[in-house]
N, C-alpha and C positions, 0 to 999 in steps of 0.2 A: 325062474329067472337064473341064468347062468352067471357065475362070477368066478374070479380067480381064487385059487386055494391059498391057505396059509393064514387065515384070520380067524377070529373067534366065531363069527357067524358062519363062515365057511366050514369050519371044523365041527361046530357044535349045534347048528341050527338048521331048521327047514323053513322053506318059503311058503307063505300062505296069503290069500286074500283076507283082509280084515273085514269081517262081516258080522252080522248079529249072532249067528250061530257060534262063531269062534269067540266072540266077546262074552257070550253067556257062560262059557267055560273058563274065561280068564277075567273075572270081574275086578281083580285087584291090581291090574296094570297101572303103574304110575311112574312118570318120568320126573317127578318132583316139581312140575310146573302146572299150576292150577288151570291155566288156559289150555295148554296142550292136553292135559288129562281129560278135561271136559269135552274137548273136541273128539278125541279118539273114542271115549266111552259113550258119549251122548249124541254126537252130531255126525260122525263119519259115515254111519249107515245112511243117513238122510242125503248126504252128498253123493254116496254111491247110487242111491235110487234115482236121484235127480240128474245123474250123469254130470255132476259138477266137479267131481274129483274122485279118483279111485285110490282106496287105502290098502296098503299091504303091510305085512309084518313078518318077522322071523321068530319062531318059537324054538325052545330047547328040544333037541331030539329025544333026550331021556325023560323030559317032563313037558310034553306037548301042550299042557295047560298054561305054561309060563311064556308070556310074550317078552322077548328080549328087546325088541325095538319095533317101531312102527313109523310109517311115512305115507304121505298122500301126494299124488301126482295129478296134474291136469294139463291139457293142452293150453298153450298161451302163444303170445307173440311179443317181440320187442319192437316197439314203435320208435323209429329213429327220426322221423320227419320233423317232429317238434322239439327234439333235443337241442340244447345249445350246441353250436358248431363244434366246439372243442370236444364235447362228449360224444357227438356223433362220429367224429373222426376216430376217437379212441375205441369206440365200440365196434367199428367196422374196419379197423386197421388191417385185418387179414382178409378182407373181402375186396377183390380187385374191381368188382363191378357195383360198388355200393350205391351209385347214383341211380341204378335201375330199380331199386326197391325202396318202398317207404317203411316196410316192416319186415321182420324176419321170424321164421317159425322157431318156437322154443317149447320147452316143457317147464312147468312151474312146480317147484317143491313147495306145496302148500303148508305141510306140517312135517316135522321130523322130530322124533323123541326116542330116547333110550331109557329103558327101565332103570330106575335109580339104583337097583340092586346090582346092575352090571356096568355101571359107569367106571371109567378109568381103564377100560380094556381096549380103547381105540375103536369101538364099534361104530360110532358115527362116521369117523374117517373111512373105515373099511366100507361102510355102506355107500358112501359117495364115490370113493375111488374104485372099488371093485365091483359094484353093482350098478348104481345109477348111471355113472359116466359111460362105462362100456356098453350098457344096454342101449342108450340113446345114440351113441356114436356109431353103433352097428345096426341101428333101427332100419326098417325097410321103407320108411318115408323120410322126407327131409326134416331135420331138426338141428338147428344151428347152435342154439344156446340152451343152457340150463339156467333158470332164474329163480330167485327166492326173495321174499320179503322178510329179511332177517330181523329178529327182535333187536331193537336198538340198545343193546347192552354189550359191554366189552367182551365177556366170554363168548357170546353168540357171534359177534362180529369177527373175533379172532379165529373162531372155529372155521368160519367160511373163508376167511382170508388165508388161513393155513391150508385149505383145500383148493386153493387156486382161484377163488372168486374175487371179482373186482367190483367196485361201486359203480353203478350207472351214473350217479351224480358225484362230483368231487367233494361237495360240501353238503351239510345238512340244510343250510340256507338255500342252496340251489335246488335241492329236492323239495323243500317246502314250497318254493315259488312255483315249481312245475306242477305239483299236485294240488296247489291252492290252499295250503295250511297257513294260517296267520303266523307271523314271525315269532310271536311270544308263546305259541303252543308247542307242546312236546311232540317230537317226531318219534312215534312208537316203533317204527320199523325202518330199515334201510333197504333200498332196492339194490340187489347184487346179481351178477351174472358170471357164467363160465362159458367160454367159447369152445365148443366141442371140436372145432377144427384143429385145436392144439394137440388133440390126441392123435389125429390122423397124420399130423406133421412130424410126429416123433419117429 
């Protein structure tokens, strides 16, 4: 995967598919989140085999057994036909023919984690800004949005906000109603998106 130079992973890492063979050499990868660690170490290979999501990673050039960051991508779509009118207008504000389509092609960031030993180096931001966004904005098939079910905690939400992502729903209550979660239940994730047309308009 090509990406711009000048960041930690660009200068110090190599790109790989995250598979069972690689994981067997990197059994201690941890991003400090139990759910993420369990997925990458125990479930990512099953997703690969079932074609549900493809996982990738960057490893240190000098120590290729060390995974610096990992992420999982899958094809998805943004369904706008059932969104509240205000949110539908917000999501499609840069699409002049929005009434012609009920949903739009997207790629989903299923998981994204940075090795806790390398946090504080801007790796997550570099990954999104210099790798994922350019890759899909220049992809050979149509892909309008990058979407993510971001963990509903302040650090994660702020991370995606700072990387240009917006909320598909303006409030948690609105999102609960859309996906059918009872009002008193906790919303564990927030649906967010980035419109790739913003890159081509720069």
